[in-house]
C-alpha positions as CSV (number, residue, x, y, z in Angstrom):
1,M,-7.4,112.2,21.9
2,L,-3.7,112.3,22.7
3,E,-2.4,111.0,19.4
4,F,0.4,113.5,19.1
5,H,3.9,113.1,20.5
6,L,4.2,114.3,24.1
7,D,7.0,116.8,23.3
8,E,4.6,118.5,20.8
9,I,2.2,119.2,23.6
10,G,3.0,122.9,23.5
11,L,1.1,123.1,20.1
12,F,-2.1,122.4,22.0
13,D,-2.3,125.2,24.5
14,T,-6.0,125.8,24.0
15,A,-6.8,122.2,24.8
16,R,-4.5,122.4,27.8
17,S,-6.3,125.5,29.1
18,L,-9.6,123.6,28.9
19,D,-8.5,120.2,30.2
20,P,-6.6,120.3,33.6
21,H,-5.7,116.6,33.1
22,L,-3.9,117.3,30.0
23,D,-2.2,120.3,31.5
24,G,-1.1,118.3,34.5
25,L,0.5,115.6,32.3
26,A,2.3,118.3,30.3
27,R,4.3,119.4,33.4
28,F,6.4,116.2,33.3
29,V,8.1,116.3,30.0
30,P,11.2,114.0,29.8
31,Q,13.6,116.9,29.3
32,A,12.2,119.1,32.1
33,A,14.6,120.3,34.7
34,G,14.0,119.6,38.3
35,P,13.8,122.1,41.1
36,T,17.6,122.4,41.3
37,G,17.9,123.0,37.6
38,E,19.2,119.5,36.9
39,A,17.4,116.8,35.0
40,P,15.5,114.6,37.5
41,A,16.9,111.2,38.2
42,G,15.2,108.5,36.1
43,P,14.0,105.0,36.8
44,L,17.1,103.5,35.2
45,G,19.4,105.5,37.4
46,G,21.3,108.8,37.4
47,A,22.6,110.4,34.2
48,A,21.7,107.3,32.2
49,A,18.0,107.8,32.6
50,S,17.5,108.3,28.9
51,D,19.3,105.1,28.0
52,L,17.0,102.0,27.9
53,A,19.9,99.6,27.5
54,Q,19.4,98.4,31.1
55,L,15.7,97.7,30.7
56,P,16.0,94.1,29.5
57,A,18.2,93.2,32.5
58,V,15.8,94.9,34.9
59,E,12.9,93.0,33.3
60,D,14.8,89.7,33.5
61,E,15.3,90.2,37.2
62,C,11.7,91.1,37.8
63,R,10.6,88.0,35.8
64,R,12.8,85.7,37.8
65,D,11.5,87.1,41.1
66,R,7.8,87.0,39.9
67,L,8.2,83.4,38.7
68,A,9.7,82.4,42.1
69,L,6.7,84.0,43.8
70,L,4.3,82.2,41.4
71,D,5.9,78.9,42.1
72,A,5.6,79.4,45.9
73,T,2.0,80.6,45.5
74,D,1.1,77.5,43.5
75,E,2.5,75.4,46.3
76,A,0.5,77.3,48.8
77,Y,-2.6,76.9,46.7
78,L,-2.2,73.2,46.6
79,H,-1.3,72.6,50.2
80,S,-2.8,75.5,52.3
81,A,-6.3,75.4,53.9
82,Q,-7.2,78.6,52.0
83,G,-6.1,77.1,48.7
84,R,-8.1,74.0,49.2
85,A,-11.1,76.1,50.2
86,F,-10.8,78.3,47.2
87,A,-10.4,75.3,44.9
88,E,-13.5,73.7,46.4
89,W,-15.5,77.0,45.9
90,L,-14.2,77.1,42.3
91,A,-15.3,73.6,41.5
92,G,-18.8,74.3,42.6
93,A,-19.2,77.9,41.4
94,R,-21.9,78.9,39.0
95,P,-20.7,80.7,35.8
96,A,-22.1,84.0,37.1
97,E,-20.0,83.7,40.3
98,L,-16.8,83.6,38.2
99,I,-17.5,87.1,36.8
100,C,-15.4,89.9,38.2
101,T,-16.5,92.9,36.1
102,R,-18.8,94.5,38.7
103,K,-21.0,95.9,35.9
104,G,-24.0,93.8,36.4
105,D,-23.0,91.0,34.2
106,T,-24.7,87.6,34.9
107,S,-23.8,85.7,31.8
108,L,-20.3,84.6,30.5
109,D,-21.6,85.0,27.0
110,D,-22.3,88.7,27.8
111,V,-18.8,89.1,29.3
112,H,-17.3,87.5,26.2
113,R,-19.3,89.7,23.9
114,Y,-18.2,92.9,25.8
115,I,-14.5,91.8,25.9
116,V,-14.6,91.3,22.1
117,R,-16.0,94.8,21.8
118,D,-13.1,96.0,23.9
119,A,-10.6,94.1,21.8
120,V,-12.0,95.6,18.6
121,Q,-11.7,99.1,20.0
122,W,-8.2,98.6,21.4
123,L,-7.0,97.0,18.1
124,T,-8.5,99.9,16.1
125,L,-6.3,102.3,18.1
126,W,-3.2,100.1,18.1
127,S,-3.3,99.5,14.4
128,A,-4.4,103.0,13.5
129,G,-7.7,101.9,12.0
130,Y,-10.2,99.0,11.7
131,R,-9.5,96.5,9.0
132,R,-12.3,94.2,7.8
133,D,-10.1,91.3,7.0
134,P,-9.9,87.8,8.5
135,L,-6.5,88.2,10.0
136,W,-7.4,91.4,11.8
137,H,-10.5,89.7,13.2
138,A,-8.6,86.7,14.3
139,I,-6.1,88.8,16.2
140,A,-9.0,90.8,17.8
141,K,-10.4,87.4,19.0
142,A,-7.0,86.4,20.4
143,V,-6.7,89.7,22.3
144,A,-10.2,89.1,23.7
145,L,-9.2,85.6,24.9
146,L,-6.3,86.8,26.8
147,A,-7.9,90.1,28.1
148,V,-11.0,88.3,29.5
149,L,-8.7,86.7,32.1
150,D,-9.0,90.0,33.9
151,D,-12.8,89.8,33.9
152,V,-13.4,86.1,34.8
153,V,-11.8,83.6,37.2
154,V,-10.0,81.2,34.8
155,P,-7.6,78.6,36.2
156,P,-4.3,78.9,34.2
157,Q,-4.5,75.2,33.3
158,D,-7.7,75.8,31.5
159,V,-5.9,78.3,29.2
160,A,-3.1,75.7,28.5
161,S,-5.5,72.8,28.0
162,G,-7.9,74.7,25.7
163,A,-10.8,74.5,28.2
164,H,-10.9,78.3,28.2
165,R,-12.8,79.2,25.1
166,L,-14.6,82.1,23.4
167,G,-16.9,81.6,20.4
168,G,-16.0,77.9,20.3
169,E,-12.2,78.4,20.1
170,S,-9.3,78.3,22.5
171,L,-6.4,80.7,22.5
172,A,-4.1,78.1,20.9
173,E,-6.7,77.4,18.2
174,V,-7.2,81.1,17.4
175,L,-3.4,81.6,17.2
176,D,-3.2,78.6,14.8
177,R,-5.8,80.4,12.7
178,V,-3.9,83.6,12.9
179,H,-0.8,81.8,11.6
180,A,-2.8,80.2,8.7
181,L,-4.0,83.6,7.7
182,G,-0.7,85.3,8.2
183,G,1.1,83.9,5.2
184,D,4.8,84.2,5.6
185,R,4.8,86.1,8.9
186,D,7.1,84.8,11.6
187,R,5.2,82.4,13.9
188,R,7.7,82.9,16.7
189,W,5.8,86.1,17.6
190,L,2.7,84.0,18.2
191,A,4.6,81.4,20.3
192,E,6.0,84.2,22.4
193,A,2.6,85.8,22.8
194,Y,1.2,82.4,23.9
195,R,3.9,81.8,26.5
196,E,3.5,85.3,27.8
197,T,-0.2,84.8,28.2
198,L,0.3,81.6,30.2
199,F,2.6,83.6,32.5
200,S,0.0,86.4,32.8
201,A,-2.8,83.8,33.4
202,R,-1.1,82.5,36.5
203,I,-0.8,86.0,37.9
204,Q,-4.4,86.8,37.0
205,F,-5.6,83.7,38.8
206,H,-3.5,84.4,41.9
207,E,-4.9,87.9,42.0
208,K,-8.5,86.5,42.0
209,W,-7.5,84.2,44.8
210,S,-5.9,87.1,46.7
211,A,-9.2,89.1,46.4
212,A,-11.3,86.2,47.8
213,G,-13.1,86.5,51.1
214,P,-12.0,85.5,54.6
215,G,-11.0,81.9,54.8
216,L,-10.4,81.7,51.1
217,A,-7.7,84.3,50.4
218,P,-4.0,83.2,50.7
219,P,-1.6,84.3,53.5
220,A,-0.4,87.8,53.1
221,R,3.0,86.8,51.8
222,F,1.4,85.2,48.8
223,D,-0.9,88.1,48.0
224,A,-0.4,88.6,44.3
225,I,-1.8,92.2,44.3
226,Q,0.5,93.3,47.1
227,A,3.5,91.9,45.2
228,Y,2.9,94.9,42.9
229,V,1.8,97.4,45.5
230,R,4.6,96.9,47.9
231,E,7.4,97.2,45.3
232,P,9.1,100.6,46.1
233,D,11.0,101.0,42.8
234,I,8.8,102.7,40.3
235,L,10.2,100.9,37.2
236,R,10.1,97.5,38.8
237,A,6.6,98.1,40.0
238,S,5.6,99.2,36.5
239,I,7.0,96.0,35.0
240,L,5.2,93.9,37.6
241,R,2.0,95.7,36.8
242,T,2.6,95.1,33.1
243,Y,2.8,91.3,33.6
244,A,-0.8,91.3,34.9
245,A,-2.0,93.9,32.3
246,E,-1.0,91.5,29.5
247,T,0.4,94.3,27.2
248,L,3.5,92.2,26.3
249,P,1.6,89.3,24.6
250,V,-0.5,91.9,22.8
251,M,2.7,93.6,21.6
252,G,3.8,90.3,20.2
253,L,0.5,89.9,18.3
254,I,0.9,93.4,16.9
255,A,4.5,92.8,15.9
256,Y,3.2,89.7,14.0
257,Y,0.4,91.6,12.3
258,F,2.8,94.3,11.1
259,R,5.5,91.8,9.9
260,L,8.2,93.0,12.3
261,P,11.4,91.0,12.0
262,F,11.6,88.7,15.0
263,D,15.4,88.2,14.9
264,E,16.0,91.9,14.7
265,C,13.7,92.8,17.6
266,D,15.0,95.6,19.8
267,R,14.1,94.0,23.2
268,A,14.5,97.3,25.1
269,A,12.1,99.1,22.7
270,F,9.7,96.2,22.8
271,L,9.6,96.3,26.6
272,A,9.5,100.0,26.8
273,A,6.4,100.1,24.6
274,G,4.6,97.4,26.6
275,V,5.4,99.0,30.0
276,A,4.4,102.5,28.7
277,Q,1.2,101.1,27.3
278,T,0.3,99.8,30.8
279,L,1.3,103.1,32.5
280,G,-0.6,105.2,29.9
281,M,-3.7,103.1,30.6
282,D,-3.4,103.7,34.3
283,I,-2.7,107.4,33.9
284,S,-5.7,107.8,31.6
285,K,-7.9,106.0,34.2
286,D,-6.5,108.0,37.1
287,Q,-7.1,111.3,35.3
288,Y,-10.8,110.6,35.1
289,G,-11.2,109.1,38.5
290,I,-11.6,105.5,37.3
291,G,-10.7,102.9,39.9
292,V,-9.3,105.3,42.3
293,K,-10.3,103.2,45.3
294,E,-8.9,100.0,43.9
295,V,-5.8,98.5,45.5
296,T,-3.9,98.6,42.2
297,N,-4.7,102.3,41.5
298,F,-1.3,103.8,40.7
299,G,-1.9,107.2,42.2
300,V,-3.4,106.5,45.6
301,R,-2.2,104.0,48.3
302,P,-4.3,103.2,51.4
303,G,-2.8,104.9,54.5
304,R,-0.6,107.2,52.5
305,R,-0.8,111.0,52.8
306,E,-1.7,113.1,49.8
307,P,1.8,114.6,49.4
308,E,3.2,111.1,49.2
309,N,0.5,110.2,46.6
310,A,1.4,113.3,44.6
311,R,5.1,112.3,44.6
312,H,4.2,108.8,43.5
313,R,2.1,110.1,40.7
314,T,4.9,112.4,39.6
315,A,7.4,109.5,39.5
316,I,5.0,107.4,37.4
317,Y,4.3,110.2,35.0
318,R,8.1,110.7,34.5
319,T,8.7,107.0,34.1
320,F,6.0,106.9,31.4
321,L,7.4,109.9,29.6
322,R,11.0,108.6,29.7
323,L,9.9,105.3,28.2
324,T,8.0,107.0,25.4
325,A,10.7,109.5,24.7
326,Q,13.0,106.6,23.7
327,L,10.6,105.8,20.9
328,H,10.1,109.3,19.6
329,N,11.3,110.1,16.1
330,A,11.4,106.4,15.1
331,A,11.8,106.1,11.4
332,D,12.0,102.3,11.0
333,P,8.7,100.3,10.8
334,A,9.2,98.6,14.2
335,G,10.0,101.9,15.9
336,V,6.8,103.4,14.5
337,V,4.7,100.5,15.8
338,Y,6.3,100.6,19.2
339,D,5.9,104.4,19.4
340,R,2.2,104.3,18.7
341,Y,1.6,101.4,21.1
342,S,3.5,103.1,23.8
343,R,1.3,106.2,24.0
344,V,-2.1,105.4,22.5
345,S,-3.4,104.1,25.9
346,L,-3.6,107.8,27.1
347,S,-6.8,107.9,25.0
348,Y,-8.6,105.0,26.6
349,A,-10.6,106.8,29.2
350,R,-12.0,109.1,26.6
351,L,-12.6,106.7,23.8
352,V,-12.9,103.0,24.8
353,D,-16.3,101.8,26.1
354,R,-14.7,99.6,28.7
355,Y,-13.4,102.7,30.6
356,L,-16.5,104.8,30.0
357,E,-18.4,102.0,31.7
358,R,-16.0,102.0,34.6
359,R,-17.0,105.6,35.3
360,R,-20.6,104.6,36.0
361,M,-20.1,100.9,36.7
362,T,-22.8,99.8,34.2
363,R,-22.8,98.5,30.7
364,L,-23.3,100.7,27.6
365,P,-25.3,99.7,24.5
366,M,-23.4,99.0,21.3
367,N,-24.5,100.7,18.1
368,D,-25.4,98.5,15.1
369,T,-22.0,98.9,13.4
370,L,-20.0,97.9,16.5
371,S,-22.4,95.1,17.3
372,A,-22.0,93.6,13.7
373,V,-18.2,93.7,14.0
374,V,-18.3,92.0,17.4
375,N,-20.7,89.3,16.0
376,E,-18.3,88.6,13.1
377,V,-15.2,88.3,15.3
378,I,-17.0,85.9,17.7
379,A,-18.3,83.8,14.8
380,D,-15.1,83.6,12.8
381,G,-13.3,80.3,13.1
């Protein structure tokens, strides 16, 4: 479990000698010199690679471009033959046909139960422990409601209207309950998390459309998955991947839980934590061979030679390490929260059932303790 800071990795030489994945990650420390003896160029450019001041501007540009593509794709969905065909399929699809988990699920109730399990395990890592209190449970349910958009085809308007529900509640209703339980915490974090989820929901839906069969999938220029894959700039590609991974709305929920001041939010640190969380998750999956044949797998691209894949992996590792390095030695409460969130995803493939299941593409049983917590989270509200 990689819960230590990455520049402390030298304290764990025995583990490195036994785990080649850990040893491979350790090669790319942020301060490491390149082959010429100079620090390698970073994703933010040249000598300023350690300065994240540019990150909000880069993210703003990525968001504008992604929104423009979403708007164009919405138009194509409404007016193209493929969009009309997919909408017709969606209108008549049975619940089991909407499931995208590929783990043998046939019931939406089962999918909802497993995603709540995932949310409980994730939140336990993010918050450094399980809390049996109503607010913690409500936030876990909110995480499940947004994360399940990856596992089921959900039209974004169903999220906005409240038709998308889990355990009898919509996302808006759960967030209202979170606010009621949160006392004097700043509700603007919840509003931001909700807006960010609506943004991600559009991307998730377009990705499902892009993965549809012949005659249903959109024209190539509207392929939502390729929008990430074909981006040559590593930082921009990482930000685009983060939008679909929904780590930014989760960061807002965690900021709310830990009472972080909204007006004093360091946007660069907030974004760095969210992007690093996404990259750490993908790095963890890649290290254990999870999803290596998927289009969005970060280390391998179809038609690319292995040396090119190796260079791409190296660039992503270094981007992740530079982002997390900015949060190291944080002393203020917000910095400590961002720091943990930025790197805890490196543990996912070893600890979280969702990724253990991905190794064998079948569901794992829950023990009585975990099952009881999942039942409580679903029933709350």
